[in-house]
C-alpha positions in Angstrom: 4.6 -29.2 -25.8 2.6 -29.9 -22.7 5.7 -30.9 -20.8 7.2 -27.5 -21.3 4.0 -25.8 -20.1 3.8 -27.8 -16.9 7.5 -27.0 -16.1 6.7 -23.3 -16.1 4.2 -23.6 -13.2 5.8 -25.1 -10.1 3.6 -25.8 -7.2 6.6 -26.4 -4.9 7.8 -22.8 -5.2 5.3 -20.3 -3.8 5.0 -16.9 -5.2 7.1 -14.4 -3.3 5.2 -11.5 -1.8 7.0 -8.2 -2.5 5.6 -5.4 -0.4 5.1 -2.1 -1.9 7.5 0.5 -0.7 5.7 3.9 -0.9 8.5 5.7 1.0 10.7 5.3 -2.1 8.3 6.9 -4.5 8.9 10.4 -5.8 5.5 11.7 -4.6 6.1 10.4 -1.1 9.5 11.9 -0.9 8.3 15.2 -2.3 5.4 15.5 0.2 7.6 14.4 3.1 10.2 17.0 2.3 8.0 20.0 1.3 4.4 19.6 2.6 4.9 21.4 5.9 6.7 24.3 4.1 4.0 24.7 1.5 1.3 24.7 4.2 3.2 27.2 6.4 3.7 29.6 3.5 0.3 29.1 1.8 -1.4 32.2 3.1 1.4 34.5 2.1 2.5 33.0 -1.2 -0.5 31.1 -2.7 -3.8 32.2 -1.2 -4.3 35.1 -3.5 -4.0 32.9 -6.6 -5.4 29.6 -5.4 -7.7 30.5 -2.5 -7.7 29.5 1.1 -6.0 26.4 2.5 -8.5 23.6 2.4 -8.5 21.5 5.6 -9.3 18.2 3.9 -5.8 18.3 2.3 -4.2 17.6 5.7 -6.3 14.4 6.2 -5.6 13.2 2.6 -1.8 13.6 3.0 -1.7 12.0 6.4 -3.7 9.0 5.1 -1.3 8.8 2.1 1.7 8.6 4.5 0.0 5.7 6.4 -1.0 3.9 3.2 0.8 0.6 2.6 3.3 0.9 5.4 3.3 -1.4 8.4 3.3 1.5 10.8 -0.1 2.4 9.4 -1.5 -1.0 10.4 -1.5 -4.4 8.9 -3.4 -7.7 9.0 -1.8 -11.1 9.6 -3.3 -13.6 7.2 -2.8 -17.3 8.1 -3.6 -20.2 5.8 -5.7 -22.7 7.8 -4.3 -25.7 5.9 -0.6 -25.1 5.9 -0.3 -22.4 8.6 1.8 -20.1 6.3 1.5 -16.5 7.2 1.4 -13.2 5.3 1.4 -9.6 6.6 -0.7 -7.4 4.5 -0.4 -3.6 5.1 -3.6 -1.6 5.2 -4.3 0.5 2.1 -5.8 4.0 2.0 -7.9 2.7 -0.9 -11.1 1.5 0.7 -12.1 -0.6 -2.4 -9.2 -3.0 -1.6 -10.8 -4.1 1.6 -13.1 -7.0 1.8 -15.4 -8.5 4.4 -14.9 -11.9 2.8 -12.2 -14.1 4.2 -9.0 -14.1 2.2 -7.9 -17.6 1.2 -4.4 -18.3 0.1 -2.0 -21.2 0.4 1.5 -21.6 -0.8 0.3 -24.8 -2.5 -2.3 -22.9 -4.5 0.0 -20.2 -5.9 1.3 -20.4 -9.4 
């Protein structure tokens, strides 16, 4: 039974990093296609029912567009032992950031 368990975890095959692709999400495509139109027509069509356009919305949407895409910035993480590299796109979620050094190595991944 233990032989089967050890064959499931292979140290020679590192886990493959699959980047998130926010541009393919429905929300991203919806905002990209219609955000400017909604903003342009807000005063005429929606202000009476929902109130004035709140300026913070622009900042939130722009941050969302930059979240998780290389164009929004990224960090290059290098393992000091094996010199393998990983590009990690910045996230708009501040609780994902850390001041602690990130340690990873292809040999340590299961």
